[in-house]
ChimeraX commands (.cxc) that place a marker at each C-alpha (Angstrom):
marker #1 position 179.63,53.09,134.60 radius 0.5
marker #1 position 177.14,53.91,131.85 radius 0.5
marker #1 position 178.29,53.00,128.36 radius 0.5
marker #1 position 175.14,52.91,126.24 radius 0.5
marker #1 position 172.56,55.70,126.46 radius 0.5
marker #1 position 169.05,55.35,125.05 radius 0.5
marker #1 position 167.67,58.73,124.00 radius 0.5
marker #1 position 164.07,59.06,122.76 radius 0.5
marker #1 position 163.32,62.23,120.77 radius 0.5
marker #1 position 160.19,63.55,119.09 radius 0.5
marker #1 position 161.29,66.59,117.11 radius 0.5
marker #1 position 160.06,69.18,119.61 radius 0.5
marker #1 position 162.29,72.01,120.83 radius 0.5
marker #1 position 162.97,69.92,123.92 radius 0.5
marker #1 position 164.28,67.10,121.73 radius 0.5
marker #1 position 167.22,69.29,120.84 radius 0.5
marker #1 position 167.98,69.61,124.56 radius 0.5
marker #1 position 167.88,65.82,124.84 radius 0.5
marker #1 position 170.22,65.48,121.89 radius 0.5
marker #1 position 172.72,68.02,123.17 radius 0.5
marker #1 position 172.55,66.89,126.80 radius 0.5
marker #1 position 172.93,63.21,125.97 radius 0.5
marker #1 position 175.83,63.87,123.59 radius 0.5
marker #1 position 177.60,65.92,126.25 radius 0.5
marker #1 position 177.03,63.14,128.79 radius 0.5
marker #1 position 178.20,60.46,126.34 radius 0.5
marker #1 position 181.42,62.39,125.69 radius 0.5
marker #1 position 182.09,62.61,129.43 radius 0.5
marker #1 position 181.31,58.93,130.01 radius 0.5
marker #1 position 182.87,57.55,126.85 radius 0.5
marker #1 position 179.43,56.12,126.02 radius 0.5
marker #1 position 177.56,55.50,122.80 radius 0.5
marker #1 position 174.00,56.57,122.01 radius 0.5
marker #1 position 170.97,54.87,120.53 radius 0.5
marker #1 position 168.61,57.57,119.28 radius 0.5
marker #1 position 164.96,56.54,119.21 radius 0.5
marker #1 position 161.70,57.87,117.79 radius 0.5
marker #1 position 158.22,56.52,118.54 radius 0.5
marker #1 position 155.71,57.63,115.94 radius 0.5
marker #1 position 152.05,57.48,116.91 radius 0.5
marker #1 position 149.78,54.95,115.27 radius 0.5
marker #1 position 146.74,56.25,113.41 radius 0.5
marker #1 position 143.75,56.15,115.75 radius 0.5
marker #1 position 140.73,54.39,114.32 radius 0.5
marker #1 position 137.76,56.69,114.62 radius 0.5
marker #1 position 134.19,56.88,113.41 radius 0.5
marker #1 position 135.35,59.45,110.85 radius 0.5
marker #1 position 137.42,56.76,109.15 radius 0.5
marker #1 position 134.63,54.26,108.87 radius 0.5
marker #1 position 135.21,53.34,105.25 radius 0.5
marker #1 position 137.92,50.71,104.86 radius 0.5
marker #1 position 139.43,52.30,101.74 radius 0.5
marker #1 position 139.82,55.67,103.42 radius 0.5
marker #1 position 141.28,54.06,106.49 radius 0.5
marker #1 position 143.83,52.09,104.45 radius 0.5
marker #1 position 144.87,55.26,102.59 radius 0.5
marker #1 position 145.15,57.16,105.85 radius 0.5
marker #1 position 147.31,54.46,107.42 radius 0.5
marker #1 position 149.60,54.29,104.37 radius 0.5
marker #1 position 149.92,58.09,104.27 radius 0.5
marker #1 position 150.66,58.22,108.00 radius 0.5
marker #1 position 153.32,55.49,107.70 radius 0.5
marker #1 position 155.09,57.44,104.94 radius 0.5
marker #1 position 155.04,60.67,106.95 radius 0.5
marker #1 position 156.21,58.88,110.09 radius 0.5
marker #1 position 159.09,57.21,108.25 radius 0.5
marker #1 position 160.22,60.51,106.74 radius 0.5
marker #1 position 159.96,62.38,110.05 radius 0.5
marker #1 position 161.82,59.72,112.07 radius 0.5
marker #1 position 164.55,59.32,109.46 radius 0.5
marker #1 position 165.18,63.07,109.21 radius 0.5
marker #1 position 165.16,63.58,112.97 radius 0.5
marker #1 position 167.49,60.67,113.67 radius 0.5
marker #1 position 169.85,61.76,110.84 radius 0.5
marker #1 position 170.12,65.16,112.52 radius 0.5
marker #1 position 170.83,63.52,115.88 radius 0.5
marker #1 position 173.41,61.22,114.30 radius 0.5
marker #1 position 175.21,64.14,112.67 radius 0.5
marker #1 position 175.47,65.95,116.01 radius 0.5
marker #1 position 176.71,62.83,117.80 radius 0.5
marker #1 position 179.30,61.93,115.19 radius 0.5
marker #1 position 180.57,65.51,115.10 radius 0.5
marker #1 position 181.19,65.17,118.85 radius 0.5
marker #1 position 182.92,61.80,118.35 radius 0.5
marker #1 position 180.09,59.76,119.88 radius 0.5
marker #1 position 179.13,56.40,118.35 radius 0.5
marker #1 position 175.46,56.47,117.33 radius 0.5
marker #1 position 172.79,54.06,116.21 radius 0.5
marker #1 position 169.20,54.92,115.36 radius 0.5
marker #1 position 165.90,53.11,115.66 radius 0.5
marker #1 position 162.26,54.01,115.31 radius 0.5
marker #1 position 158.89,52.30,115.70 radius 0.5
marker #1 position 155.23,53.13,115.36 radius 0.5
marker #1 position 153.14,52.40,118.45 radius 0.5
marker #1 position 150.18,53.51,120.55 radius 0.5
marker #1 position 151.92,53.23,123.92 radius 0.5
marker #1 position 154.86,55.64,123.69 radius 0.5
marker #1 position 156.23,55.23,127.22 radius 0.5
marker #1 position 156.00,51.46,127.11 radius 0.5
marker #1 position 157.70,51.39,123.69 radius 0.5
marker #1 position 160.60,53.45,125.05 radius 0.5
marker #1 position 161.11,51.03,127.94 radius 0.5
marker #1 position 160.87,47.92,125.73 radius 0.5
marker #1 position 163.20,49.23,123.03 radius 0.5
marker #1 position 165.79,50.48,125.53 radius 0.5
marker #1 position 165.98,47.01,127.03 radius 0.5
marker #1 position 166.07,45.30,123.60 radius 0.5
marker #1 position 168.91,47.61,122.54 radius 0.5
marker #1 position 171.03,46.61,125.53 radius 0.5
marker #1 position 171.21,50.16,126.88 radius 0.5
marker #1 position 172.14,50.85,130.48 radius 0.5
marker #1 position 170.49,54.29,130.90 radius 0.5
marker #1 position 167.58,56.19,129.39 radius 0.5
marker #1 position 168.05,59.93,128.91 radius 0.5
marker #1 position 164.95,61.94,128.12 radius 0.5
marker #1 position 163.36,65.34,128.51 radius 0.5
marker #1 position 160.11,66.29,130.09 radius 0.5
marker #1 position 157.78,69.06,129.05 radius 0.5
marker #1 position 157.26,69.97,132.70 radius 0.5
marker #1 position 153.52,70.26,132.32 radius 0.5
marker #1 position 151.26,71.48,135.08 radius 0.5
marker #1 position 149.04,69.07,137.00 radius 0.5
marker #1 position 146.18,69.79,134.58 radius 0.5
marker #1 position 148.48,69.22,131.58 radius 0.5
marker #1 position 149.60,65.89,132.99 radius 0.5
marker #1 position 146.01,64.91,133.60 radius 0.5
marker #1 position 144.93,65.83,130.06 radius 0.5
marker #1 position 148.01,64.74,128.11 radius 0.5
marker #1 position 149.62,62.19,130.42 radius 0.5
marker #1 position 153.33,61.87,130.81 radius 0.5
marker #1 position 155.56,59.58,128.78 radius 0.5
marker #1 position 158.41,60.39,131.14 radius 0.5
marker #1 position 156.38,59.31,134.16 radius 0.5
marker #1 position 155.48,56.04,132.43 radius 0.5
marker #1 position 159.14,55.37,131.62 radius 0.5
marker #1 position 160.25,56.10,135.18 radius 0.5
marker #1 position 157.60,53.81,136.62 radius 0.5
marker #1 position 158.06,50.92,134.18 radius 0.5
marker #1 position 161.78,50.90,133.43 radius 0.5
marker #1 position 164.29,48.71,135.23 radius 0.5
marker #1 position 167.01,50.96,133.83 radius 0.5
marker #1 position 168.04,54.25,135.43 radius 0.5
marker #1 position 166.32,57.24,133.83 radius 0.5
marker #1 position 167.98,60.64,133.63 radius 0.5
marker #1 position 165.37,63.36,133.11 radius 0.5
marker #1 position 166.43,66.66,131.61 radius 0.5
marker #1 position 164.23,69.69,131.87 radius 0.5
marker link #1:1,2 radius 0.2
marker link #1:2,3 radius 0.2
marker link #1:3,4 radius 0.2
marker link #1:4,5 radius 0.2
marker link #1:5,6 radius 0.2
marker link #1:6,7 radius 0.2
marker link #1:7,8 radius 0.2
marker link #1:8,9 radius 0.2
marker link #1:9,10 radius 0.2
marker link #1:10,11 radius 0.2
marker link #1:11,12 radius 0.2
marker link #1:12,13 radius 0.2
marker link #1:13,14 radius 0.2
marker link #1:14,15 radius 0.2
marker link #1:15,16 radius 0.2
marker link #1:16,17 radius 0.2
marker link #1:17,18 radius 0.2
marker link #1:18,19 radius 0.2
marker link #1:19,20 radius 0.2
marker link #1:20,21 radius 0.2
marker link #1:21,22 radius 0.2
marker link #1:22,23 radius 0.2
marker link #1:23,24 radius 0.2
marker link #1:24,25 radius 0.2
marker link #1:25,26 radius 0.2
marker link #1:26,27 radius 0.2
marker link #1:27,28 radius 0.2
marker link #1:28,29 radius 0.2
marker link #1:29,30 radius 0.2
marker link #1:30,31 radius 0.2
marker link #1:31,32 radius 0.2
marker link #1:32,33 radius 0.2
marker link #1:33,34 radius 0.2
marker link #1:34,35 radius 0.2
marker link #1:35,36 radius 0.2
marker link #1:36,37 radius 0.2
marker link #1:37,38 radius 0.2
marker link #1:38,39 radius 0.2
marker link #1:39,40 radius 0.2
marker link #1:40,41 radius 0.2
marker link #1:41,42 radius 0.2
marker link #1:42,43 radius 0.2
marker link #1:43,44 radius 0.2
marker link #1:44,45 radius 0.2
marker link #1:45,46 radius 0.2
marker link #1:46,47 radius 0.2
marker link #1:47,48 radius 0.2
marker link #1:48,49 radius 0.2
marker link #1:49,50 radius 0.2
marker link #1:50,51 radius 0.2
marker link #1:51,52 radius 0.2
marker link #1:52,53 radius 0.2
marker link #1:53,54 radius 0.2
marker link #1:54,55 radius 0.2
marker link #1:55,56 radius 0.2
marker link #1:56,57 radius 0.2
marker link #1:57,58 radius 0.2
marker link #1:58,59 radius 0.2
marker link #1:59,60 radius 0.2
marker link #1:60,61 radius 0.2
marker link #1:61,62 radius 0.2
marker link #1:62,63 radius 0.2
marker link #1:63,64 radius 0.2
marker link #1:64,65 radius 0.2
marker link #1:65,66 radius 0.2
marker link #1:66,67 radius 0.2
marker link #1:67,68 radius 0.2
marker link #1:68,69 radius 0.2
marker link #1:69,70 radius 0.2
marker link #1:70,71 radius 0.2
marker link #1:71,72 radius 0.2
marker link #1:72,73 radius 0.2
marker link #1:73,74 radius 0.2
marker link #1:74,75 radius 0.2
marker link #1:75,76 radius 0.2
marker link #1:76,77 radius 0.2
marker link #1:77,78 radius 0.2
marker link #1:78,79 radius 0.2
marker link #1:79,80 radius 0.2
marker link #1:80,81 radius 0.2
marker link #1:81,82 radius 0.2
marker link #1:82,83 radius 0.2
marker link #1:83,84 radius 0.2
marker link #1:84,85 radius 0.2
marker link #1:85,86 radius 0.2
marker link #1:86,87 radius 0.2
marker link #1:87,88 radius 0.2
marker link #1:88,89 radius 0.2
marker link #1:89,90 radius 0.2
marker link #1:90,91 radius 0.2
marker link #1:91,92 radius 0.2
marker link #1:92,93 radius 0.2
marker link #1:93,94 radius 0.2
marker link #1:94,95 radius 0.2
marker link #1:95,96 radius 0.2
marker link #1:96,97 radius 0.2
marker link #1:97,98 radius 0.2
marker link #1:98,99 radius 0.2
marker link #1:99,100 radius 0.2
marker link #1:100,101 radius 0.2
marker link #1:101,102 radius 0.2
marker link #1:102,103 radius 0.2
marker link #1:103,104 radius 0.2
marker link #1:104,105 radius 0.2
marker link #1:105,106 radius 0.2
marker link #1:106,107 radius 0.2
marker link #1:107,108 radius 0.2
marker link #1:108,109 radius 0.2
marker link #1:109,110 radius 0.2
marker link #1:110,111 radius 0.2
marker link #1:111,112 radius 0.2
marker link #1:112,113 radius 0.2
marker link #1:113,114 radius 0.2
marker link #1:114,115 radius 0.2
marker link #1:115,116 radius 0.2
marker link #1:116,117 radius 0.2
marker link #1:117,118 radius 0.2
marker link #1:118,119 radius 0.2
marker link #1:119,120 radius 0.2
marker link #1:120,121 radius 0.2
marker link #1:121,122 radius 0.2
marker link #1:122,123 radius 0.2
marker link #1:123,124 radius 0.2
marker link #1:124,125 radius 0.2
marker link #1:125,126 radius 0.2
marker link #1:126,127 radius 0.2
marker link #1:127,128 radius 0.2
marker link #1:128,129 radius 0.2
marker link #1:129,130 radius 0.2
marker link #1:130,131 radius 0.2
marker link #1:131,132 radius 0.2
marker link #1:132,133 radius 0.2
marker link #1:133,134 radius 0.2
marker link #1:134,135 radius 0.2
marker link #1:135,136 radius 0.2
marker link #1:136,137 radius 0.2
marker link #1:137,138 radius 0.2
marker link #1:138,139 radius 0.2
marker link #1:139,140 radius 0.2
marker link #1:140,141 radius 0.2
marker link #1:141,142 radius 0.2
marker link #1:142,143 radius 0.2
marker link #1:143,144 radius 0.2
marker link #1:144,145 radius 0.2
marker link #1:145,146 radius 0.2
marker link #1:146,147 radius 0.2
view
C-alpha cells in the first residue's frame, strides 16, 4: 500500500493537524514521512526599486525562511520519531507553492501526499487561491486532504 507519505506544512494551526494526522496514518500503514516546507520568494515590487535594498531584503528573507523551515521541520521530526515513524525533511523557496509540492513529492519518491486545507469560502478561494486545489489537479500521486 502506501509506504512514503509527503506532508507539506506551513506553520499554521492546521499544519499541526497535518503533522498529527499523517503520523497517525504512517503508524497504521508502517510508512515513513517526508516533511516539506515551501517558503515564499520575495516579490519584486516598485517599493524595492533600489538594487541594494532589494538585495538586503532578499538576504533577510532567506535567513528568516531558513530559520522558520528548520524549526518547523524539527518539531515535525520530533513528533514523528516519538511515534516511531521514520522521517526526512526538505524545504525550498518558490513562488508556485502548489507546483513545488507536486514536484518535490515526485522527486522524493513518495507515493501519497497528505495535506490540510483551510476550507476557505468561494470568495476566499478566489482572493487567495488554493494550494490544495493546485496539488489535486496537478499531482499524479493520490492526495489525502485533511480538514
